[in-house]
C-alpha positions as CSV (number, residue, x, y, z in Angstrom):
1,M,3.3,59.8,11.2
2,R,5.2,56.9,12.8
3,T,2.9,57.0,15.8
4,R,-0.2,56.8,13.7
5,L,1.2,53.9,11.7
6,L,2.1,52.1,14.9
7,L,-1.4,52.6,16.3
8,V,-3.0,51.3,13.1
9,L,-0.8,48.2,13.1
10,L,-1.5,47.6,16.8
11,S,-5.2,48.0,16.2
12,A,-5.1,45.5,13.4
13,V,-3.2,42.9,15.6
14,L,-5.8,43.4,18.4
15,V,-8.7,43.0,16.1
16,A,-7.2,39.8,14.6
17,A,-6.5,38.4,18.1
18,C,-10.1,39.1,19.2
19,Q,-11.6,37.4,16.1
20,S,-9.5,34.3,16.5
21,D,-11.0,33.7,20.0
22,A,-14.5,33.9,18.6
23,P,-16.3,30.6,18.3
24,Q,-16.2,29.3,14.8
25,P,-19.3,27.7,13.2
26,P,-19.1,23.9,12.7
27,P,-18.0,22.9,9.2
28,E,-20.7,22.0,6.7
29,G,-21.4,18.6,5.3
30,P,-23.6,15.5,5.8
31,T,-24.2,14.9,9.5
32,Y,-24.8,11.7,11.5
33,E,-25.8,11.0,15.1
34,V,-23.4,8.3,16.3
35,R,-23.1,6.3,19.5
36,G,-19.7,5.0,20.7
37,R,-17.2,5.0,23.5
38,Y,-14.7,7.8,24.3
39,V,-11.2,6.3,24.3
40,S,-9.0,9.3,24.8
41,S,-7.9,12.7,23.7
42,A,-5.2,13.0,21.0
43,F,-3.0,15.6,19.3
44,E,-3.1,18.0,22.3
45,G,-6.9,18.0,22.4
46,Q,-7.4,18.7,18.7
47,A,-8.7,15.2,18.1
48,V,-10.2,12.3,20.0
49,I,-10.0,8.5,19.7
50,L,-13.4,6.8,19.6
51,D,-14.8,3.4,19.3
52,H,-18.0,3.9,17.3
53,E,-21.0,1.8,16.2
54,P,-21.6,1.2,12.5
55,I,-22.8,4.2,10.5
56,P,-25.1,2.8,7.8
57,G,-23.9,3.6,4.3
58,V,-20.8,5.3,5.6
59,M,-18.5,2.9,7.6
60,E,-18.4,-0.1,9.8
61,A,-17.9,0.0,13.5
62,M,-14.3,0.6,14.4
63,R,-11.8,2.6,16.5
64,M,-10.5,5.7,14.9
65,S,-9.4,9.3,15.6
66,F,-11.5,12.3,14.6
67,R,-10.9,16.0,14.6
68,V,-12.9,17.9,17.1
69,H,-14.8,21.1,16.6
70,D,-14.6,22.3,20.2
71,P,-11.9,20.7,22.3
72,D,-13.4,22.0,25.5
73,A,-16.6,20.0,25.0
74,W,-14.6,16.7,25.5
75,E,-12.7,17.7,28.7
76,A,-15.5,16.6,31.1
77,L,-15.9,13.1,29.6
78,P,-14.1,10.3,31.4
79,E,-12.2,7.8,29.3
80,G,-14.3,4.8,28.5
81,A,-17.6,6.7,28.8
82,P,-20.4,5.7,26.4
83,I,-21.4,8.7,24.4
84,V,-23.5,10.0,21.5
85,F,-22.0,12.6,19.2
86,T,-22.5,14.4,15.9
87,L,-20.2,13.4,13.0
88,I,-19.8,15.8,10.1
89,D,-18.4,14.5,6.8
90,A,-16.7,17.9,6.0
91,E,-14.4,18.9,3.3
92,V,-11.5,18.7,5.7
93,G,-12.4,15.2,6.8
94,Y,-14.6,13.9,9.5
95,V,-15.2,16.3,12.4
96,V,-17.0,15.4,15.7
97,L,-18.9,17.7,17.9
98,R,-21.6,17.9,20.6
99,P,-20.6,14.8,22.7
100,Q,-23.1,13.8,25.3
101,A,-22.5,11.1,27.9
102,L,-24.9,8.1,27.9
103,P,-25.7,6.0,31.0
104,D,-22.9,3.6,32.0
105,T,-25.3,0.7,31.4
106,T,-25.7,1.6,27.7
107,T,-25.1,-1.4,25.5
108,L,-23.2,-0.5,22.3
109,D,-22.7,-2.4,19.1
110,L,-18.9,-2.4,19.0
111,P,-16.5,-4.9,17.6
């Protein structure tokens, strides 16, 4: 009986571990395509600091930190790179995803 209980518990732990590694869908909420400059990673890769252009009807251009949906998507970007990204106004706050580098010659409307 103990062996069966141990096997059931071990199976539950393994299933939970496998599910936590599965990619999570992005949060839901209004989305905006935004251009800006990647400043740096923050909070052990769980956030980024960005200078971003104005987002009409949402906020002015500024430097701020945002939660990231997929930390790995930001690793290849060099600090200072001009980028375009998706901003989601989610229930948990603003979340950024899908960063794409823009040409170094891109002119941004930053303060």
